[in-house]
N, C-alpha and C positions, 0 to 999 in steps of 0.2 A: 524142575520143580514148577512145577502144578498149584494154582490155586482154582478152585473151585465152589461154588453151592453147591453143599450138601446137605441131603432132607433129612439125616440124623437117624437113619434106620443100623448103619453098617457096624459091627462088632467091633471093632475099630473105633470107632468117634465115640460110640457105647462106653468103652472101656478108659478114654480117656476123663471122657468128660465126670465118670465115676471116679475117678483117681482127685480131678482137682476137685469132686466135690468134699471129698474124703479129707483130700490135705488143706482146704480150707475148713473142716469143723476139725479138724486137728490142730489148726494154726489163731484159729478164732472165738470170741464167745459162742456162740448158738444164734444170740439174736442180733450178733455183728458179723453173721456171714449173708451176701447177699448174689449170688454164685447161684444161676439158674437151675432146676435139673431137666432130664429131657422133655417136660411136659411145657412145661414154664417157658425155652425155649423154641419152640413149635406153635408160636402166635405170630398171628400175620404183619404185624409190625417189626416183628426180627426177622433180618436175615443173615444168618447164618451160612460160614466160609470152612476148608479145612484145607490145611495144603502139606503137598506130597512131595515125596521128595522117593522119585520111581513109583515102591507100591507101598510105600513106608509111608505113616499117618505120622506129619513130622510136629502140626500144630495147628492151630483153629482161633477163630475168631468170627464177633458177629457183631450186628448193629442193629440199635432198637431204637425206632425213630418213636419220640417223644412229641412233637409237634414237628407241620411242612418245614422249621428253619431250626430245629435243636434234635439232636440226637445221641443215643449215649452207648458208648466201648460196652459187652459186656465179653464175658466167656475166651475171652486170651488164653490162653495155655499152649505153650510149648511141651513134648512128650519129653521126656528126662534123655532120650538117645541123641535127641537134637538142639539139647538148651548151647546155649552160647558160640551155637553157629550161624546165626543171622535170617532164622524166620522170625522170630518175633519182631522181628523191624521189617521182614518183608510184610506180614502178617497189617501191622501199623500200617507201613507207604499202603498197602490197596486199600484198607480201611477207610482213607485218608483222601483216596484216589475219589471211592465210593461218597463218597462224602461230599465231595467238591461236585460232582457228577449230579447230584439228588439237589444241590443248592443248600445241604442247610449249610444255617447262619453259624453256626454251634456246636461243638461236637465236648462231649462231659464221660466222665467216668470217675466211678469209686472204686478205689483200693482201699487194702489194708497198710492203717496204719505201723506195724509190727516191723523189726527185722528181716524178717521172713519175705516180704516186699519191698526192701529194697531196688532189686532187680527192675524191678515191675516199675518202681515210679522214677529209676534213674533212663527205663526206656522212653516214656510217658515224657520225662523233662526234656529229652534228646530230641523229643518231636515240636517241642514246642509247648508242650501241656505247661499250664501253669495252676497254682492252687487257688483252690474258690470256695467260697461257701455250699453248702448240701445243694445240688435242683430236685426239680421232681420233685415224686415222692421222700428223698431222703431226709433226717434231721440229723441235727450233730454226734458224736459218735466220737470217742474218745478211739477205737477199733476202729475209726473208717477216714480216710480222705478226700477229697474232691476233688480235681480235675479238670479243667476247661481247656481249650481254643476257638480260637476267633479262625472262621473257612477264608480264607483269601483268597481273590477268583483271580488277581493280575499276575 
């Protein structure tokens, strides 16, 4: 397994992110879809990683800096071939390690409230994320839940 910063130009990641957006629009009302497209992910405040098993794309994840003390997890996705094999947990740990290295005090995320998103919520809970109020530019939405985790340096 290898995790690397991705420039979002390869056909594999373009395909996986399109699958991600398609799923978000199938499972959420359009006004509640907060997944970013390629242009949205190609911003200086976002670092985007992919995880690979040999030459196959297993998944991806990103971190968006909200300010010097707070970041948001974006675009966590595991390709269907690699689900339930530990790749999402590997990416989550990588993002947490990066948040510590950058000395963020808090890491937050938004995900769906529907049953489709239950595995994602379970993953975040297993890493110590707790439910919270909307943060950043988000507002209350019955189709969204918000989670956050204080970053510890001990």
